[in-house]
N, C-alpha and C positions, 0 to 999 in steps of 0.2 A: 871436116865439113863445118862450115859455118851456119849457124841458125838465121833465119830470116828475122826472127824477133825472139824475145824471152819474155815470159810472163812470170813476174816474181812478185809475189804479194805477202805482205807482212801479216795480214789478217785474212789469210787464204780460205778457210771454211773448207767445204766439201769440193772435191775435184768435180764432182759432178755439176756442182753450181757453176764452177768455172766454164765447162762445156756448154751449159744451158745459156750462160750470158753471151757466149760467142754465137750460138744458134740464135738467139733473140736479136741480137745486133744485126746479123746478116739475113734475119727473116727467112730462115732455111726450113723451117718446119711446116708441113701441110697436112692438115687433119683427114684428108682423102688419101693418103698414102700410108699403107699398113706398115711398112719400115719406119716411117716417122712416129707414127703411134706407138710401135713397140720401144724406139729409142727413147720417146719422152717418158714412157713407162718406166723403163730401166733407169733413166736418170732421176726420177722422183724416188724410186726404191733406192738409189744410191745416196741421194741426199738425206733421206730418212735413216738408212744405215750408218752413214758418215757422221751424223749429228746426233747419235744416240736417241733415235726416235724423235727428233727435233727438241730434245732437252737442252742440246749445246748449239743449236741453230742460231745464226744471227740474221741480220736484215737482208743480206745478200741471198742467203738460203731461202728465206721466205720469199723474197721477190722472184727468185727462180722458180720456186714452187708454183706460185701464181701464175707465172707464164706457162710452165710446162702442164698445168692442170687443164689447160685448153686443148691439149693434144693427147693426154694420158688416157688408157683404158683402165678404168677403175675396177672393172671386173677382174682383169688380168692382174692388176696391182695387189687386189685382195688375195687372189690365189698365191701370188709370190710370197706375200706376207704371210701366209699361213704355213708355208714350208718349214719343214725343220730336218736338220740332218741326224740320222741315226749313226752312231759310231760303228755299229756292227756291219753296216753295209759297206763301208769304206776301209775296213780292215786296219791296217797299221798307220793310217793317215792321222789317226787322233790319238 
């Protein structure tokens, strides 16, 4: 099967940043739709984790964060950010 297009970036950054750029370009997010708010929040979290809490972030990451911040649920983002994994709960996975 042939792809319609391929997105190859030399200075890729976060995968969440790339998704955010597509959403912004197509003007797909709506502040009044809960799924869009959750998606934007998840992408913000993804950018933060992919860039080592923004230490390794580049201009594209920051631009995507600025866009996504208009749609994100900051309370939910704070809850997600405070979560930690406990090895005992997950058994042999760690």
